ROZA-33018 format. One record per atom (N, C-alpha, C, O, CB): residue number from 1; atom name; x, y, z. Coordinates in steps of 0.001 Angstrom, whole numbers. Glycine has a CB too. Layout:
nr: NUM&atom: CA&X: X&Y: Y&Z: Z
...
//
This chain:
nr: 1&atom: N&X: -3499&Y: 117748&Z: 83924
nr: 1&atom: CA&X: -4134&Y: 117313&Z: 85150
nr: 1&atom: C&X: -5237&Y: 116304&Z: 84644
nr: 1&atom: O&X: -5844&Y: 116516&Z: 83594
nr: 1&atom: CB&X: -4747&Y: 118587&Z: 86025
nr: 2&atom: N&X: -5467&Y: 115226&Z: 85412
nr: 2&atom: CA&X: -6328&Y: 114351&Z: 84601
nr: 2&atom: C&X: -7769&Y: 114875&Z: 85002
nr: 2&atom: O&X: -8082&Y: 115749&Z: 85810
nr: 2&atom: CB&X: -6081&Y: 112688&Z: 84922
nr: 3&atom: N&X: -8626&Y: 113993&Z: 84108
nr: 3&atom: CA&X: -10115&Y: 114442&Z: 84327
nr: 3&atom: C&X: -10753&Y: 113158&Z: 84887
nr: 3&atom: O&X: -10083&Y: 112126&Z: 84850
nr: 3&atom: CB&X: -10928&Y: 114987&Z: 82868
nr: 4&atom: N&X: -11650&Y: 113146&Z: 85259
nr: 4&atom: CA&X: -12414&Y: 111943&Z: 85806
nr: 4&atom: C&X: -12682&Y: 111194&Z: 84822
nr: 4&atom: O&X: -12822&Y: 110051&Z: 85258
nr: 4&atom: CB&X: -13632&Y: 112189&Z: 86503
nr: 5&atom: N&X: -12842&Y: 111235&Z: 83605
nr: 5&atom: CA&X: -13240&Y: 110844&Z: 82568
nr: 5&atom: C&X: -11478&Y: 110076&Z: 81640
nr: 5&atom: O&X: -11360&Y: 109377&Z: 80634
nr: 5&atom: CB&X: -14167&Y: 112316&Z: 81903
nr: 6&atom: N&X: -10976&Y: 110355&Z: 82100
nr: 6&atom: CA&X: -9553&Y: 110094&Z: 81576
nr: 6&atom: C&X: -9456&Y: 108938&Z: 82653
nr: 6&atom: O&X: -9451&Y: 107783&Z: 82228
nr: 6&atom: CB&X: -8279&Y: 111493&Z: 81639
nr: 7&atom: N&X: -9369&Y: 109193&Z: 84205
nr: 7&atom: CA&X: -9477&Y: 108165&Z: 85058
nr: 7&atom: C&X: -10292&Y: 106960&Z: 84922
nr: 7&atom: O&X: -9861&Y: 105818&Z: 85083
nr: 7&atom: CB&X: -9778&Y: 108647&Z: 86031
nr: 8&atom: N&X: -11384&Y: 107245&Z: 84643
nr: 8&atom: CA&X: -12481&Y: 106279&Z: 84465
nr: 8&atom: C&X: -11779&Y: 105234&Z: 83033
nr: 8&atom: O&X: -11702&Y: 104022&Z: 83233
nr: 8&atom: CB&X: -14182&Y: 107285&Z: 84075
nr: 9&atom: N&X: -11367&Y: 105730&Z: 81837
nr: 9&atom: CA&X: -11196&Y: 105301&Z: 80636
nr: 9&atom: C&X: -9737&Y: 104229&Z: 81338
nr: 9&atom: O&X: -9655&Y: 103007&Z: 81216
nr: 9&atom: CB&X: -10963&Y: 106728&Z: 79317
nr: 10&atom: N&X: -8877&Y: 105007&Z: 81947
nr: 10&atom: CA&X: -8149&Y: 104109&Z: 82447
nr: 10&atom: C&X: -8332&Y: 102648&Z: 83597
nr: 10&atom: O&X: -7656&Y: 101630&Z: 83744
nr: 10&atom: CB&X: -7460&Y: 104932&Z: 82824
nr: 11&atom: N&X: -9292&Y: 103045&Z: 84107
nr: 11&atom: CA&X: -9782&Y: 101970&Z: 85067
nr: 11&atom: C&X: -10630&Y: 100861&Z: 84324
nr: 11&atom: O&X: -10757&Y: 99720&Z: 84767
nr: 11&atom: CB&X: -10687&Y: 102645&Z: 86230
nr: 12&atom: N&X: -11203&Y: 101320&Z: 83134
nr: 12&atom: CA&X: -12242&Y: 100474&Z: 82375
nr: 12&atom: C&X: -11208&Y: 99653&Z: 81462
nr: 12&atom: O&X: -11493&Y: 98509&Z: 81107
nr: 12&atom: CB&X: -13479&Y: 101448&Z: 81430
nr: 13&atom: N&X: -9764&Y: 100382&Z: 81018
nr: 13&atom: CA&X: -8967&Y: 99861&Z: 80150
nr: 13&atom: C&X: -8300&Y: 98628&Z: 80638
nr: 13&atom: O&X: -8142&Y: 97628&Z: 79936
nr: 13&atom: CB&X: -8103&Y: 100797&Z: 79765
nr: 14&atom: N&X: -7765&Y: 98786&Z: 82351
nr: 14&atom: CA&X: -7355&Y: 97896&Z: 82996
nr: 14&atom: C&X: -7912&Y: 96850&Z: 83179
nr: 14&atom: O&X: -7424&Y: 95744&Z: 82944
nr: 14&atom: CB&X: -7119&Y: 98209&Z: 83802
nr: 15&atom: N&X: -9214&Y: 97114&Z: 83707
nr: 15&atom: CA&X: -10165&Y: 96004&Z: 83869
nr: 15&atom: C&X: -10721&Y: 94991&Z: 82651
nr: 15&atom: O&X: -11216&Y: 93883&Z: 82858
nr: 15&atom: CB&X: -11287&Y: 96648&Z: 84418
nr: 16&atom: N&X: -10552&Y: 95548&Z: 81475
nr: 16&atom: CA&X: -10837&Y: 95011&Z: 80298
nr: 16&atom: C&X: -9498&Y: 94075&Z: 80116
nr: 16&atom: O&X: -9582&Y: 92865&Z: 79904
nr: 16&atom: CB&X: -11138&Y: 96161&Z: 79153
nr: 17&atom: N&X: -8412&Y: 94693&Z: 80213
nr: 17&atom: CA&X: -7243&Y: 93755&Z: 80143
nr: 17&atom: C&X: -6757&Y: 92619&Z: 81003
nr: 17&atom: O&X: -5941&Y: 91726&Z: 80769
nr: 17&atom: CB&X: -6326&Y: 94443&Z: 80146
nr: 18&atom: N&X: -7593&Y: 92943&Z: 82222
nr: 18&atom: CA&X: -7491&Y: 91792&Z: 83287
nr: 18&atom: C&X: -8551&Y: 90660&Z: 82781
nr: 18&atom: O&X: -8184&Y: 89487&Z: 82709
nr: 18&atom: CB&X: -7903&Y: 92378&Z: 84944
nr: 19&atom: N&X: -9697&Y: 90996&Z: 82481
nr: 19&atom: CA&X: -10701&Y: 90081&Z: 81826
nr: 19&atom: C&X: -10252&Y: 89213&Z: 80848
nr: 19&atom: O&X: -10361&Y: 87988&Z: 80900
nr: 19&atom: CB&X: -11706&Y: 90774&Z: 81235
nr: 20&atom: N&X: -9607&Y: 90027&Z: 79709
nr: 20&atom: CA&X: -8877&Y: 88965&Z: 78622
nr: 20&atom: C&X: -7798&Y: 88246&Z: 79054
nr: 20&atom: O&X: -7568&Y: 87181&Z: 78480
nr: 20&atom: CB&X: -8324&Y: 89618&Z: 77409
nr: 21&atom: N&X: -6988&Y: 88652&Z: 80071
nr: 21&atom: CA&X: -5720&Y: 88101&Z: 80379
nr: 21&atom: C&X: -6739&Y: 86317&Z: 81303
nr: 21&atom: O&X: -6538&Y: 85151&Z: 80962
nr: 21&atom: CB&X: -4472&Y: 89619&Z: 81701
nr: 22&atom: N&X: -7523&Y: 86701&Z: 82200
nr: 22&atom: CA&X: -8320&Y: 85705&Z: 82545
nr: 22&atom: C&X: -9143&Y: 84527&Z: 81502
nr: 22&atom: O&X: -9223&Y: 83315&Z: 81702
nr: 22&atom: CB&X: -9168&Y: 86425&Z: 83235
nr: 23&atom: N&X: -9668&Y: 85259&Z: 80431
nr: 23&atom: CA&X: -10191&Y: 84579&Z: 79475
nr: 23&atom: C&X: -9038&Y: 83545&Z: 78819
nr: 23&atom: O&X: -9243&Y: 82375&Z: 78497
nr: 23&atom: CB&X: -10795&Y: 85595&Z: 78515
nr: 24&atom: N&X: -7733&Y: 84306&Z: 78702
nr: 24&atom: CA&X: -6989&Y: 83384&Z: 77757
nr: 24&atom: C&X: -6528&Y: 82241&Z: 78772
nr: 24&atom: O&X: -6211&Y: 81109&Z: 78406
nr: 24&atom: CB&X: -5640&Y: 84172&Z: 76918
nr: 25&atom: N&X: -6533&Y: 82662&Z: 80026
nr: 25&atom: CA&X: -5718&Y: 81626&Z: 81318
nr: 25&atom: C&X: -6692&Y: 80556&Z: 81080
nr: 25&atom: O&X: -6216&Y: 79432&Z: 80921
nr: 25&atom: CB&X: -5677&Y: 82238&Z: 83276
nr: 26&atom: N&X: -8201&Y: 80715&Z: 81016
nr: 26&atom: CA&X: -8990&Y: 79520&Z: 81187
nr: 26&atom: C&X: -9033&Y: 78561&Z: 79808
nr: 26&atom: O&X: -9198&Y: 77341&Z: 79808
nr: 26&atom: CB&X: -10470&Y: 79998&Z: 81618
nr: 27&atom: N&X: -8846&Y: 79406&Z: 78655
nr: 27&atom: CA&X: -8920&Y: 78521&Z: 77309
nr: 27&atom: C&X: -7413&Y: 77834&Z: 77602
nr: 27&atom: O&X: -7388&Y: 76641&Z: 77301
nr: 27&atom: CB&X: -9086&Y: 79559&Z: 75579
nr: 28&atom: N&X: -6601&Y: 78181&Z: 77946
nr: 28&atom: CA&X: -5182&Y: 77607&Z: 78121
nr: 28&atom: C&X: -5232&Y: 76366&Z: 78936
nr: 28&atom: O&X: -4716&Y: 75284&Z: 78656
nr: 28&atom: CB&X: -4204&Y: 78632&Z: 78823
nr: 29&atom: N&X: -5982&Y: 76705&Z: 80066
nr: 29&atom: CA&X: -6531&Y: 75422&Z: 80877
nr: 29&atom: C&X: -7072&Y: 74281&Z: 80608
nr: 29&atom: O&X: -6778&Y: 73136&Z: 80951
nr: 29&atom: CB&X: -7291&Y: 75651&Z: 81522
nr: 30&atom: N&X: -8261&Y: 74898&Z: 79668
nr: 30&atom: CA&X: -8973&Y: 73774&Z: 79198
nr: 30&atom: C&X: -8473&Y: 72778&Z: 78272
nr: 30&atom: O&X: -9036&Y: 71688&Z: 78163
nr: 30&atom: CB&X: -9981&Y: 74196&Z: 78691
nr: 31&atom: N&X: -7116&Y: 73192&Z: 77381
nr: 31&atom: CA&X: -6149&Y: 72438&Z: 76739
nr: 31&atom: C&X: -6041&Y: 71276&Z: 77521
nr: 31&atom: O&X: -6422&Y: 70131&Z: 77278
nr: 31&atom: CB&X: -4879&Y: 73120&Z: 76558
nr: 32&atom: N&X: -5468&Y: 71741&Z: 78487
nr: 32&atom: CA&X: -4913&Y: 70488&Z: 79528
nr: 32&atom: C&X: -5852&Y: 69568&Z: 79758
nr: 32&atom: O&X: -5453&Y: 68453&Z: 80094
nr: 32&atom: CB&X: -4480&Y: 70919&Z: 80980
nr: 33&atom: N&X: -7068&Y: 69763&Z: 79654
nr: 33&atom: CA&X: -7696&Y: 68507&Z: 80036
nr: 33&atom: C&X: -8535&Y: 67691&Z: 79010
nr: 33&atom: O&X: -9460&Y: 66887&Z: 79130
nr: 33&atom: CB&X: -8532&Y: 68797&Z: 81122
nr: 34&atom: N&X: -7754&Y: 68284&Z: 77803
nr: 34&atom: CA&X: -8257&Y: 67237&Z: 76474
nr: 34&atom: C&X: -7487&Y: 66223&Z: 76465
nr: 34&atom: O&X: -6515&Y: 66150&Z: 77218
nr: 34&atom: CB&X: -8177&Y: 67790&Z: 74956
nr: 35&atom: N&X: -7876&Y: 65099&Z: 75436
nr: 35&atom: CA&X: -6907&Y: 63732&Z: 75791
nr: 35&atom: C&X: -5631&Y: 63988&Z: 74708
nr: 35&atom: O&X: -5628&Y: 64445&Z: 73565
nr: 35&atom: CB&X: -7858&Y: 61941&Z: 75416
nr: 36&atom: N&X: -4485&Y: 63457&Z: 75635
nr: 36&atom: CA&X: -3225&Y: 63900&Z: 74982
nr: 36&atom: C&X: -3225&Y: 63608&Z: 73441
nr: 36&atom: O&X: -2569&Y: 64368&Z: 72729
nr: 36&atom: CB&X: -2000&Y: 63180&Z: 75659
nr: 37&atom: N&X: -3942&Y: 62515&Z: 72843
nr: 37&atom: CA&X: -3609&Y: 62886&Z: 71318
nr: 37&atom: C&X: -3993&Y: 63652&Z: 70646
nr: 37&atom: O&X: -3685&Y: 63616&Z: 69454
nr: 37&atom: CB&X: -3747&Y: 62211&Z: 70585
nr: 38&atom: N&X: -4876&Y: 64710&Z: 71192
nr: 38&atom: CA&X: -5243&Y: 65975&Z: 70354
nr: 38&atom: C&X: -4929&Y: 67304&Z: 70882
nr: 38&atom: O&X: -5143&Y: 68397&Z: 70356
nr: 38&atom: CB&X: -6659&Y: 66016&Z: 70108
nr: 39&atom: N&X: -4363&Y: 67019&Z: 72059
nr: 39&atom: CA&X: -3920&Y: 68308&Z: 72879
nr: 39&atom: C&X: -3000&Y: 68928&Z: 72273
nr: 39&atom: O&X: -3316&Y: 70110&Z: 72400
nr: 39&atom: CB&X: -3414&Y: 68108&Z: 74204
nr: 40&atom: N&X: -1693&Y: 68854&Z: 71468
nr: 40&atom: CA&X: -1042&Y: 69783&Z: 70743
nr: 40&atom: C&X: -2046&Y: 70502&Z: 69618
nr: 40&atom: O&X: -2125&Y: 71730&Z: 69651
nr: 40&atom: CB&X: 176&Y: 69070&Z: 70122
nr: 41&atom: N&X: -2862&Y: 69715&Z: 68562
nr: 41&atom: CA&X: -3714&Y: 70162&Z: 67584
nr: 41&atom: C&X: -4812&Y: 71640&Z: 68165
nr: 41&atom: O&X: -5048&Y: 72710&Z: 67606
nr: 41&atom: CB&X: -4599&Y: 68703&Z: 67161
nr: 42&atom: N&X: -5248&Y: 71120&Z: 69401
nr: 42&atom: CA&X: -6356&Y: 71829&Z: 70079
nr: 42&atom: C&X: -5517&Y: 73154&Z: 70817
nr: 42&atom: O&X: -5934&Y: 74306&Z: 70941
nr: 42&atom: CB&X: -7219&Y: 70706&Z: 71267
nr: 43&atom: N&X: -4460&Y: 72699&Z: 71172
nr: 43&atom: CA&X: -3560&Y: 74291&Z: 71703
nr: 43&atom: C&X: -3206&Y: 75090&Z: 70560
nr: 43&atom: O&X: -3270&Y: 76319&Z: 70544
nr: 43&atom: CB&X: -1932&Y: 74054&Z: 72532
nr: 44&atom: N&X: -2832&Y: 74369&Z: 69609
nr: 44&atom: CA&X: -2559&Y: 75467&Z: 68005
nr: 44&atom: C&X: -3549&Y: 76106&Z: 67714
nr: 44&atom: O&X: -3433&Y: 77278&Z: 67357
nr: 44&atom: CB&X: -2280&Y: 74775&Z: 66516
nr: 45&atom: N&X: -4978&Y: 75385&Z: 67810
nr: 45&atom: CA&X: -6152&Y: 76108&Z: 67451
nr: 45&atom: C&X: -6479&Y: 77374&Z: 68437
nr: 45&atom: O&X: -6706&Y: 78557&Z: 68184
nr: 45&atom: CB&X: -7323&Y: 75091&Z: 67443
nr: 46&atom: N&X: -6415&Y: 76712&Z: 69548
nr: 46&atom: CA&X: -7035&Y: 77904&Z: 70889
nr: 46&atom: C&X: -5869&Y: 78908&Z: 70557
nr: 46&atom: O&X: -6448&Y: 79993&Z: 70608
nr: 46&atom: CB&X: -7002&Y: 77248&Z: 73004
nr: 47&atom: N&X: -4594&Y: 79150&Z: 70254
nr: 47&atom: CA&X: -3568&Y: 79649&Z: 70085
nr: 47&atom: C&X: -3929&Y: 80716&Z: 68901
nr: 47&atom: O&X: -3658&Y: 81916&Z: 68882
nr: 47&atom: CB&X: -2549&Y: 78612&Z: 69886
nr: 48&atom: N&X: -4498&Y: 80075&Z: 68090
nr: 48&atom: CA&X: -5005&Y: 80847&Z: 66669
nr: 48&atom: C&X: -6031&Y: 81868&Z: 67264
nr: 48&atom: O&X: -5923&Y: 83094&Z: 67275
nr: 48&atom: CB&X: -5851&Y: 79709&Z: 65382
nr: 49&atom: N&X: -7180&Y: 81002&Z: 67819
nr: 49&atom: CA&X: -8245&Y: 81924&Z: 68134
nr: 49&atom: C&X: -8092&Y: 83136&Z: 69178
nr: 49&atom: O&X: -8976&Y: 83986&Z: 69291
nr: 49&atom: CB&X: -9269&Y: 81116&Z: 68583
nr: 50&atom: N&X: -6727&Y: 83159&Z: 70048
nr: 50&atom: CA&X: -6354&Y: 83971&Z: 71059
nr: 50&atom: C&X: -5726&Y: 85060&Z: 70132
nr: 50&atom: O&X: -6081&Y: 86238&Z: 70093
nr: 50&atom: CB&X: -5402&Y: 83272&Z: 72195
nr: 51&atom: N&X: -4649&Y: 84427&Z: 69328
nr: 51&atom: CA&X: -3794&Y: 85594&Z: 69024
nr: 51&atom: C&X: -3466&Y: 85607&Z: 67358
nr: 51&atom: O&X: -2486&Y: 86189&Z: 66893
nr: 51&atom: CB&X: -2357&Y: 85477&Z: 69967
nr: 52&atom: N&X: -4273&Y: 85003&Z: 66695
nr: 52&atom: CA&X: -4039&Y: 84663&Z: 65209
nr: 52&atom: C&X: -4894&Y: 85954&Z: 64540
nr: 52&atom: O&X: -5829&Y: 86542&Z: 65083
nr: 52&atom: CB&X: -4695&Y: 82940&Z: 64720
nr: 53&atom: N&X: -4342&Y: 86223&Z: 63268
nr: 53&atom: CA&X: -5217&Y: 86871&Z: 62649
nr: 53&atom: C&X: -6811&Y: 86494&Z: 62470
nr: 53&atom: O&X: -7261&Y: 85363&Z: 62652
nr: 53&atom: CB&X: -4647&Y: 86960&Z: 61600
nr: 54&atom: N&X: -7571&Y: 87627&Z: 62086
nr: 54&atom: CA&X: -9351&Y: 87629&Z: 61903
nr: 54&atom: C&X: -9200&Y: 86292&Z: 60576
nr: 54&atom: O&X: -9735&Y: 85201&Z: 60774
nr: 54&atom: CB&X: -10299&Y: 89746&Z: 61130
nr: 55&atom: N&X: -8534&Y: 86533&Z: 59465
nr: 55&atom: CA&X: -8809&Y: 85350&Z: 58615
nr: 55&atom: C&X: -8476&Y: 83998&Z: 59165
nr: 55&atom: O&X: -8714&Y: 82996&Z: 58490
nr: 55&atom: CB&X: -8096&Y: 85487&Z: 57389
nr: 56&atom: N&X: -7920&Y: 83913&Z: 60396
nr: 56&atom: CA&X: -8073&Y: 82635&Z: 60660
nr: 56&atom: C&X: -9048&Y: 82106&Z: 61753
nr: 56&atom: O&X: -8971&Y: 80929&Z: 62106
nr: 56&atom: CB&X: -6899&Y: 82246&Z: 60897
nr: 57&atom: N&X: -9746&Y: 82751&Z: 62166
nr: 57&atom: CA&X: -10638&Y: 82585&Z: 62899
nr: 57&atom: C&X: -11638&Y: 81452&Z: 62396
nr: 57&atom: O&X: -11905&Y: 80506&Z: 63138
nr: 57&atom: CB&X: -11137&Y: 83793&Z: 63096
nr: 58&atom: N&X: -12024&Y: 81531&Z: 61499
nr: 58&atom: CA&X: -13413&Y: 80429&Z: 61009
nr: 58&atom: C&X: -12770&Y: 78929&Z: 60632
nr: 58&atom: O&X: -13463&Y: 77912&Z: 60636
nr: 58&atom: CB&X: -14365&Y: 81104&Z: 59307
nr: 59&atom: N&X: -11532&Y: 78939&Z: 60350
nr: 59&atom: CA&X: -10725&Y: 77772&Z: 59984
nr: 59&atom: C&X: -10248&Y: 77324&Z: 61375
nr: 59&atom: O&X: -10078&Y: 76116&Z: 61536
nr: 59&atom: CB&X: -9483&Y: 78107&Z: 58909
nr: 60&atom: N&X: -10060&Y: 77999&Z: 62199
nr: 60&atom: CA&X: -9776&Y: 77618&Z: 63401
nr: 60&atom: C&X: -10879&Y: 77200&Z: 64491
nr: 60&atom: O&X: -10629&Y: 76389&Z: 65383
nr: 60&atom: CB&X: -9071&Y: 78579&Z: 63808
nr: 61&atom: N&X: -11840&Y: 77687&Z: 64368
nr: 61&atom: CA&X: -12963&Y: 77153&Z: 65063
nr: 61&atom: C&X: -13573&Y: 75713&Z: 64010
nr: 61&atom: O&X: -13839&Y: 74742&Z: 64718
nr: 61&atom: CB&X: -14181&Y: 78565&Z: 65273
nr: 62&atom: N&X: -13717&Y: 75571&Z: 63089
nr: 62&atom: CA&X: -14089&Y: 74447&Z: 62541
nr: 62&atom: C&X: -13089&Y: 73439&Z: 62934
nr: 62&atom: O&X: -13495&Y: 72302&Z: 63177
nr: 62&atom: CB&X: -14261&Y: 74587&Z: 61144
nr: 63&atom: N&X: -12064&Y: 73659&Z: 63010
nr: 63&atom: CA&X: -11050&Y: 72541&Z: 63401
nr: 63&atom: C&X: -10915&Y: 72024&Z: 64853
nr: 63&atom: O&X: -10506&Y: 70976&Z: 65354
nr: 63&atom: CB&X: -9719&Y: 73013&Z: 63055
nr: 64&atom: N&X: -11443&Y: 73227&Z: 65341
nr: 64&atom: CA&X: -11527&Y: 72595&Z: 67028
nr: 64&atom: C&X: -12720&Y: 71906&Z: 67124
nr: 64&atom: O&X: -12632&Y: 70910&Z: 67842
nr: 64&atom: CB&X: -11572&Y: 73776&Z: 68341
nr: 65&atom: N&X: -13879&Y: 72121&Z: 66607
nr: 65&atom: CA&X: -14997&Y: 71202&Z: 66699
nr: 65&atom: C&X: -14789&Y: 69904&Z: 65916
nr: 65&atom: O&X: -15357&Y: 68913&Z: 66375
nr: 65&atom: CB&X: -16233&Y: 71880&Z: 66218
nr: 66&atom: N&X: -14144&Y: 69775&Z: 64932
nr: 66&atom: CA&X: -13826&Y: 68670&Z: 64493
nr: 66&atom: C&X: -12771&Y: 67589&Z: 65276
nr: 66&atom: O&X: -12781&Y: 66358&Z: 65262
nr: 66&atom: CB&X: -13435&Y: 69042&Z: 63343
nr: 67&atom: N&X: -11964&Y: 68427&Z: 65884
nr: 67&atom: CA&X: -11147&Y: 67893&Z: 66942
nr: 67&atom: C&X: -11882&Y: 67046&Z: 68106
nr: 67&atom: O&X: -11744&Y: 65890&Z: 68507
nr: 67&atom: CB&X: -10446&Y: 69056&Z: 67545
nr: 68&atom: N&X: -12740&Y: 68143&Z: 68483
nr: 68&atom: CA&X: -13556&Y: 67793&Z: 69534
nr: 68&atom: C&X: -14943&Y: 67019&Z: 69413
nr: 68&atom: O&X: -15649&Y: 66850&Z: 70407
nr: 68&atom: CB&X: -13769&Y: 68920&Z: 70110
nr: 69&atom: N&X: -15195&Y: 66694&Z: 68521
nr: 69&atom: CA&X: -16346&Y: 65858&Z: 68050
nr: 69&atom: C&X: -16292&Y: 64479&Z: 68527
nr: 69&atom: O&X: -17409&Y: 63996&Z: 68712
nr: 69&atom: CB&X: -16419&Y: 65823&Z: 66575
nr: 70&atom: N&X: -15266&Y: 63683&Z: 68786
nr: 70&atom: CA&X: -15581&Y: 62636&Z: 69559
nr: 70&atom: C&X: -15556&Y: 62742&Z: 71334
nr: 70&atom: O&X: -15718&Y: 61839&Z: 72154
nr: 70&atom: CB&X: -14644&Y: 61648&Z: 69043
nr: 71&atom: N&X: -15376&Y: 63722&Z: 71475
nr: 71&atom: CA&X: -15045&Y: 64177&Z: 72747
nr: 71&atom: C&X: -16101&Y: 65171&Z: 73336
nr: 71&atom: O&X: -15814&Y: 66348&Z: 73555
nr: 71&atom: CB&X: -13707&Y: 64793&Z: 72679
nr: 72&atom: N&X: -17349&Y: 64633&Z: 73583
nr: 72&atom: CA&X: -18649&Y: 65344&Z: 73752
nr: 72&atom: C&X: -18764&Y: 66159&Z: 75124
nr: 72&atom: O&X: -19339&Y: 67238&Z: 75266
nr: 72&atom: CB&X: -19814&Y: 64279&Z: 73675
nr: 73&atom: N&X: -18123&Y: 65446&Z: 76068
nr: 73&atom: CA&X: -17920&Y: 66156&Z: 77497
nr: 73&atom: C&X: -16647&Y: 67360&Z: 77422
nr: 73&atom: O&X: -16475&Y: 68223&Z: 78284
nr: 73&atom: CB&X: -17460&Y: 64840&Z: 78733
nr: 74&atom: N&X: -15945&Y: 67212&Z: 76372
nr: 74&atom: CA&X: -14611&Y: 68210&Z: 76375
nr: 74&atom: C&X: -15324&Y: 69129&Z: 75399
nr: 74&atom: O&X: -15218&Y: 70342&Z: 75585
nr: 74&atom: CB&X: -12898&Y: 67522&Z: 75775
nr: 75&atom: N&X: -15952&Y: 68732&Z: 74502
nr: 75&atom: CA&X: -16645&Y: 69777&Z: 73493
nr: 75&atom: C&X: -17478&Y: 70739&Z: 74239
nr: 75&atom: O&X: -17255&Y: 71931&Z: 74026
nr: 75&atom: CB&X: -17609&Y: 69061&Z: 72398
nr: 76&atom: N&X: -18456&Y: 70398&Z: 75128
nr: 76&atom: CA&X: -19073&Y: 71252&Z: 75824
nr: 76&atom: C&X: -18044&Y: 72357&Z: 77048
nr: 76&atom: O&X: -18353&Y: 73521&Z: 77299
nr: 76&atom: CB&X: -20142&Y: 70282&Z: 76467
nr: 77&atom: N&X: -17148&Y: 71820&Z: 77495
nr: 77&atom: CA&X: -16432&Y: 72832&Z: 78421
nr: 77&atom: C&X: -15786&Y: 73632&Z: 77020
nr: 77&atom: O&X: -15729&Y: 74780&Z: 77460
nr: 77&atom: CB&X: -15116&Y: 72041&Z: 79752
nr: 78&atom: N&X: -15474&Y: 73679&Z: 76165
nr: 78&atom: CA&X: -15046&Y: 74844&Z: 75140
nr: 78&atom: C&X: -15955&Y: 75267&Z: 74546
nr: 78&atom: O&X: -15634&Y: 76274&Z: 73914
nr: 78&atom: CB&X: -14160&Y: 74586&Z: 74158
nr: 79&atom: N&X: -17301&Y: 74893&Z: 74393
nr: 79&atom: CA&X: -18283&Y: 75788&Z: 74008
nr: 79&atom: C&X: -18491&Y: 76442&Z: 75145
nr: 79&atom: O&X: -19702&Y: 76574&Z: 74969
nr: 79&atom: CB&X: -19467&Y: 75246&Z: 73441
nr: 80&atom: N&X: -18323&Y: 76905&Z: 76059
nr: 80&atom: CA&X: -18556&Y: 77711&Z: 77151
nr: 80&atom: C&X: -17658&Y: 78563&Z: 77593
nr: 80&atom: O&X: -17899&Y: 79332&Z: 78524
nr: 80&atom: CB&X: -18840&Y: 77077&Z: 78071
nr: 81&atom: N&X: -16310&Y: 78508&Z: 76854
nr: 81&atom: CA&X: -15140&Y: 79487&Z: 76887
nr: 81&atom: C&X: -15700&Y: 80846&Z: 76209
nr: 81&atom: O&X: -16529&Y: 80895&Z: 75300
nr: 81&atom: CB&X: -13760&Y: 78857&Z: 76025
nr: 82&atom: N&X: -15137&Y: 81821&Z: 76780
nr: 82&atom: CA&X: -15940&Y: 82963&Z: 76325
nr: 82&atom: C&X: -14685&Y: 83242&Z: 74919
nr: 82&atom: O&X: -14995&Y: 84114&Z: 74107
nr: 82&atom: CB&X: -16213&Y: 84452&Z: 77792
nr: 83&atom: N&X: -13821&Y: 82761&Z: 74783
nr: 83&atom: CA&X: -12772&Y: 83179&Z: 73927
nr: 83&atom: C&X: -13702&Y: 82395&Z: 72275
nr: 83&atom: O&X: -13775&Y: 82915&Z: 71162
nr: 83&atom: CB&X: -10879&Y: 82367&Z: 74588
nr: 84&atom: N&X: -14210&Y: 81189&Z: 72687
nr: 84&atom: CA&X: -14989&Y: 80686&Z: 71708
nr: 84&atom: C&X: -16122&Y: 81140&Z: 71145
nr: 84&atom: O&X: -16477&Y: 81196&Z: 69968
nr: 84&atom: CB&X: -15242&Y: 79764&Z: 71995
nr: 85&atom: N&X: -16820&Y: 81567&Z: 72499
nr: 85&atom: CA&X: -18012&Y: 82513&Z: 72217
nr: 85&atom: C&X: -17826&Y: 83948&Z: 71435
nr: 85&atom: O&X: -18738&Y: 84500&Z: 70818
nr: 85&atom: CB&X: -18594&Y: 82848&Z: 73580
nr: 86&atom: N&X: -16521&Y: 84446&Z: 71563
nr: 86&atom: CA&X: -16384&Y: 85684&Z: 71265
nr: 86&atom: C&X: -15846&Y: 85265&Z: 69408
nr: 86&atom: O&X: -16332&Y: 85911&Z: 68480
nr: 86&atom: CB&X: -15185&Y: 86561&Z: 72522
nr: 87&atom: N&X: -15048&Y: 84381&Z: 69215
nr: 87&atom: CA&X: -14901&Y: 83866&Z: 67754
nr: 87&atom: C&X: -16262&Y: 83624&Z: 67233
nr: 87&atom: O&X: -16417&Y: 84249&Z: 66184
nr: 87&atom: CB&X: -14032&Y: 82500&Z: 67635
nr: 88&atom: N&X: -17363&Y: 82908&Z: 67599
nr: 88&atom: CA&X: -18431&Y: 82693&Z: 66948
nr: 88&atom: C&X: -19401&Y: 83737&Z: 66595
nr: 88&atom: O&X: -20072&Y: 83737&Z: 65563
nr: 88&atom: CB&X: -18952&Y: 81857&Z: 67542
nr: 89&atom: N&X: -19441&Y: 84934&Z: 67837
nr: 89&atom: CA&X: -19916&Y: 85984&Z: 67476
nr: 89&atom: C&X: -19379&Y: 86844&Z: 66400
nr: 89&atom: O&X: -20093&Y: 87417&Z: 65576
nr: 89&atom: CB&X: -19999&Y: 86526&Z: 68419
nr: 90&atom: N&X: -17652&Y: 86932&Z: 66457
nr: 90&atom: CA&X: -16870&Y: 87608&Z: 65184
nr: 90&atom: C&X: -17350&Y: 86994&Z: 64038
nr: 90&atom: O&X: -17255&Y: 87763&Z: 63082
nr: 90&atom: CB&X: -15259&Y: 87448&Z: 65173
nr: 91&atom: N&X: -17820&Y: 85931&Z: 63748
nr: 91&atom: CA&X: -18083&Y: 85134&Z: 62499
nr: 91&atom: C&X: -19764&Y: 85749&Z: 62025
nr: 91&atom: O&X: -20155&Y: 86002&Z: 60886
nr: 91&atom: CB&X: -17991&Y: 83197&Z: 62922
nr: 92&atom: N&X: -20460&Y: 85856&Z: 63213
nr: 92&atom: CA&X: -21937&Y: 86067&Z: 62905
nr: 92&atom: C&X: -21855&Y: 87711&Z: 62329
nr: 92&atom: O&X: -22789&Y: 88047&Z: 61601
nr: 92&atom: CB&X: -23045&Y: 85807&Z: 64466
nr: 93&atom: N&X: -20918&Y: 88617&Z: 62586
nr: 93&atom: CA&X: -21013&Y: 89786&Z: 62221
nr: 93&atom: C&X: -20703&Y: 90329&Z: 60887
nr: 93&atom: O&X: -20845&Y: 91531&Z: 60661
nr: 93&atom: CB&X: -20441&Y: 90296&Z: 62977
//
């Protein structure tokens, strides 16, 4: 028999998975808005932040900022992404 706590945990896990999926979708959609000249590189870096190993987070984040430096409007959009914010927080810890 399921307890209330087990049901609550399942619902929390489901909600968290949906949130994570939305964050990944937003990050991937942001890639579509970068200039074509850097799109493939930005896509690779974002995929590293999404699914790459922890050891690559710092290098990926630095490369992202380097790629976006000439594009301040795009840079601001990426700075607001949860994936990027999570990477920054990970590096602070």
